[in-house]
N, C-alpha and C positions, 0 to 999 in steps of 0.2 A: 773199440777205441777209435773215435772219429779221426781219420787220416793220420793215425799213429801220432799222438801227442802234438796236436796243433798249437796248444798252449800249455806251458808248464808253469805252475805256481809254486813257489817255495816259501814256507814260513819258518822263522827261526823262533821256535817256541820253547823247546826244551833246552837245559844245560846239560849236554851230553847225548849219548846215543838214545835212539827210540827202540824200545823193546816189543811193543804190540801196537797194531792199528785195527780199527774197525769201522766199516761204514754203516750208516743207519739204513733201513730198508728202502727209503726214498732216495738215497744217495746224496742228500742235501746236507748231512752232518758227518763229520769224521772225528773218531776219538783216537787219541794217541797217549800211549804210556811210556814214560821214559826212565832212564836209570837215576834221574834226579828225584825219583819217587813222586812225580806229579802226573796226574792224568787230566788232559784238557779234551774239550769238544769244541770244534769250531764250525762255522758256516762254510761249506765248500765253495760257494760262490763269492762271498765277500772276505772271508778270512776272520770275521768277527768272533770273538770268543764268547761262546755260549755258556759254559760252565767249566769248573776246575775243582779238583779234589786232591787230597794226599793219599798216595797208595801206602806209604810207609815201608815200602820194600819193592822188590822186583815184581814185574807183572808179566808172566808168560803168556797170558791169554785174556781176552775179554770179548763180550758180545752184546750188541744192542738187542733189547726186546723189540719185536716189530712195531710196537706202539711208538718206539723211538723216544720214550720218556725216561726209561731205565736202562742202565747197562750193568751186566754182571761182570765183576772185576775179580780176577784171581790176584792175591797179594801174598808175598811171603811174610808179610806182617800179620794181618788179620785173617788170612785164609780166603774164603769165597764170600763176597758181599754184593749186594744190590744197591747201586748208586742211583738215587733219584736226582736228575740233573738240575731240576727246577729248584727243589728244596735244599739240595746238597747232603741230604741225609743218606747214610750207608746202612742198610740191613745186613748184619753178619749172618750168613747162613750156617746151619750145623752140618756142613758138608766136610768130610775129611779133606785134607791138603790134596789138590789136584792140579793138573798141568794144562787142561784144556776144557773150554766150555762151549756149547752151541745150543741154540734154541730150535725147536720145531718151527715150522712155518707159521703155525696157527698160535704160537706162543704158549701152548698148554704144557708143554714138557721141556725140560732141560736135561742135556747130557753133561755129565762131569766125568772126565777121564783122569784116572790116576794109575799108579804103578800095578795095582791088583786088578784092574778091569775098568768097566764102564757102569756108572750109576745112572738111572734114569729117574729124575725127579718131576713131580707134578709141580708146575711153576705158578701155583696160586699164591695167595698172600704168605701161606706158611711154608711154601716150597718143601712139600712133604716127600720123603723118599718113597719111591714106588717099587723099584726092582734093581738088581744087580746083574749085569751081563758079563759072564766069565766064560772064556773059551780059548783065548790066546795063551801061549806058553812063555811069553815074554812081555815087556813093557808096551802098553798100548800108546801109540803117539797121538792119534787124534781120531775123531769120529763125527759123523754127520747123519741127520735124518734125510730121508728121501722126501721129496716135496709133498707127498701125500701124507707124510708122517707115519706111514705103516711099517717102514723098514729102518734099520740103522746100519750103516756101513762103518767098519772100523779098520784102522791100519796099525800095524804093530812092528816092533823090532824083531819079531819072530819070522820076519820075511813074508808076511801074508797079509791079505785083505779079506775080511770076512763080512757076511751079510747076515742080520738077525731079524727077527720078528720084533718090532718095537713094542708090541703089546705083551707077548709072553716071554720075551728074552731068549727064545730058542733059536739055534741057527737055522738058515734056510737054504743051506747047501750041504752037501755030503763032503765035499773037499773045498778048502779055502783057495783063493787065487794066490799063487806063489810068485814070489819076487826072488831075484838073486841076492838081495841084500835087504837090509832094514828098510821098512816103509815108513816114511815120516810125514807124508802129506797125502791128502786126497780131497778130491771135489766131485760133486755130482752135478750132472747137467740139469738145466731148470725143468726139463720134461721127465727127469728120473730115469731115463733109458740107458745113460752111460755113466761110467765112473773113470776118473783119471786118477792114478796114484803114482807115487814114486819116492 
């Protein structure tokens, strides 16, 4: 962050609190979802509205595909859908209700996290289910692909962070990394060598 917030831009877009935010891969677009059941995409530099849609409910998570043309949105109304920003169309996926989504860097796979574990989907046109990763003993909070797409890291309310083979779904460690309390968030460094969790 250059010189710690040299310029702060504020937009009054939603009527009420914002529930989820996501940057496009080039950092030039930002998507926001609010309690007003609206999802907006804006140009970061100009504030121009690029697209908007109705979520129909709360949005706990959303993620841009790296092509930046589509956003996967979780809604308490329709479940999980792929919103094409240009056309406004939403393709509702046959994914069980989930709380968190994330793409692999190459866009070929999608993680969908729910109370029972982690589902990995092939993110082609059909969004076909590929495998289920199960190993935590409590709710999974979030998950992420490593930059090379070979590993999945997951955080859980069972006080642990676990590492999985993204292709087989098998654990890559004998013992998970333990925390003193529930683990709600994690991030992987761009080079894939470090994980921060808390």
